[in-house]
N, C-alpha and C positions, 0 to 999 in steps of 0.2 A: 504494500500500500504506500502511496506517495502523497504527501500533503501538497495541496495546490496553494502557492504563495499569494494568489489573488483573492480566492474565495474562502480559503480556510477549509474547504472540503477535502475528501480523500478519494483518490482514483486508484482502482486496482488495474494497473497497466497490464499485468499478465493476462487478466481476463479479457481486457479490451483487445489485446493482440490475438488471443485465441479466436474471438468472434470475427475479427477482421480477416484472419487467415482462412477460416471456414468459408467466409463470404467470397473472397477473391481468389482463393487457391494459392496465394503467394505466402511462402513461409519465411519471415524475416530472419529467423535464426539459421535456417538452411542456407540462405543467401550469404550470411556472414561467415558461415563455416566452410564455404567452398570458393574455388577460384572460377574465373570466367574470362570472356573476351576483354572486358574492361576492368577486371580486378585480378590481382595476383597475390599469392601468398609467399612471403619471404621469411626466412629464418635468420635470427641475429644472435650472436654470441654475447655473453655478459660483457658490458662496457663498450660494446660496438656502437658507433654512431649511426643513427637511422637517417637523420637529416640535420643540417647545420643552420644556424641563424643566418639569414640572408640567401639561402638556397631558393630556387624557384618553387612556388607552391602550386602543385598541379594535382594533388590527390588528398583524399581523406583516409586516415588509417584507423583500423579496428584491431584491438588486441585480442587474439584468439587464446593465446597462452603467454604467460610471463609477466614482465613488468617494465615500465618505461618511466624515465625521468625527463621532465621538461625543465630546461634552465635557460637563463638569459645572461648575457655578458654586457656590462656597461662600456662606454667609450674608454673609461680608465682601466678596464680589465677586470673589474670586480664581478664575480659570478654569483647568481642567486638561483636557487631551485624554486620554481613556481608551482610545480605539481608532480606528484608521484601517482601513476596510473596503473591499473591492473586489468585482469581479464574482463572482457565485456564492455570496455570503455573505448570511446572514439578520441582521436586527437588530430590536429592538422585541419580542423574544420573551418579555420579562418579564410581559407581559399574560397569558400562558398559566399563570403561576404565581400569579395573583391580584393582581398590581399594577394598580391602577386609574388611575394617572397615570404619565407618562413620567419616568424617573429621570435622564435626560440630554437634551441638545439634539443633534439630528442635522442636519448641514449638508453640502450637496453640495460636494466639493472640485474636481470637474470636472463638465461637463455629464453628467447621469445619468438613466438610465431605471430606475424602481423599480416593483416589483409590490407592491401593497397587498393583503394577504390578511386578510379579516375574521376575528376571533378564533374565532367559531363554525365557520367553514369550515375554518380551520386545525386545530382540534380534530377535526372530522369526518374530514378526510383522514388525519391522523395515526393515528386509530383504525382506519380502514377500509383504508388502502393501505400495506402493509408496505414496499414499495419507497420510498415517500416518507418514512415514519417512519425507515427506516435512513439515508436521506440527511440527515435532520434530526439524528439522533443523532450522525452523523459531525461535523456542524457544531458541536453542543454540546460534544462531546469536544475538538475542535480549539480552540475558544474557551477552554475550561477550562484546557487545557495552556498556551495563550498567556498567560492571566492569571497562571498560576503562574510562567512564565518572566519575565514583566514584573516581578513582585514580586521575584524573585531578582535581576534586572538592577538594579532600584532599590536593593536592599539592599547588593549586593556590588561592583558595577562602577562605574568612574569615569565622569564625564560624557562624556569622549571616547569611551569604549567604548559607552556607551548611545546616543550620537548615531550612531556607525557602525552599530550594530545596527538602530536606527530607520530609517536610510536603506536598509539592505538589506531590511528588512521592507516598506517602501514599494515597493521594486522587486519585491516578492513573490519574493525569492530563496529557494530551498530548498523552494518549494511542490512537492509530489509530482506534482500533476496540471496544473501550469501552468508555462510557460516564463517566466524572469525578464523583467520590463519594465525594462531598464536605462536607458531614456530616460523621465524623469518629467516631468510638468507642473510649472509653477512652484510651489514650496513655500516658504511664508514662513518666515523664521527664527523669528518669534514662535511659529508653530505647532510647529516642531521643539522650541523651548524648553519649551513646554507639555507636549509628549509625554514629554520626558525629565526634567522637573523641574529645570531650571536657568535661567539668564538668557540673554537674546538676545545679550549681548556675548560670553558663553562660546561659544555656538553659532557666532557670527560668527568667533571666533578659530579654532575647530576646523575650520570649513568652509574657511577660507583655508589652513589647514595641510593638509587633505586635498587641496585643489586643487593646492598646490605639490608635493605628493608624487605627484600623478598618480592619486589614488584616485577623484576626481570631476572632472567637466568641466562648464563652463557653455557652452552653445551654443544659445541660444534656449529653453533648458530646462535640466534637470539630468540629466547622465549619470552613472550609478553604475558604476564599473569593478569587476571581480571582485577586484582587488587590495585593495579595502577590507576584505575578509575578514581580512586580516592583523591589522587593528586589533582585531577581535573575538576572534581566536584567540590573540593575543599575551598571555602571562601577565605 
């Protein structure tokens, strides 16, 4: 169920998709799981660049498996992580709004399988297949809400609380349609610092604190315990 930001009502997007699929015969998930004439599946290794800031923007990408980091670099060379995305999410959609170049750099943070959908094909499917357009609208609304929450987080929360929230988001905690992934692949402290706008030393300090309190564990990877929520909820 997804809350509508305008009306306050709730929409069962899964049920809507099923009804539209039965009516049109078009299956949005099957479309996103397969390649075609105007869409191709590509595999990326961990830390491999998918596209760079300033590259031509000619396609929308969909994450079938894996994870992707979106980052931007200022003219002075300072880098900031603006989003961490996982399976079932789109990115690169700014080309649909007239952007001719990529506004960020996309990097695989785990081995990833991505579907590249050409711009014209994406526009065609959005116009012709209501089930797919509803799926995409859900994505746009969710991303917009996330951006607003990130801004509020940066403006009002301490770096400790921002780090706790970032770790829970990486674990996809609270996703309506997905179970949390409490075991995370290795995440560098540099990347976490870029995500929350602080220094690596501060991240290191809080990570050690979280570990001592039992909120996180290191065991070949990073395990996020639900008790970390107390940091986010504590006033």
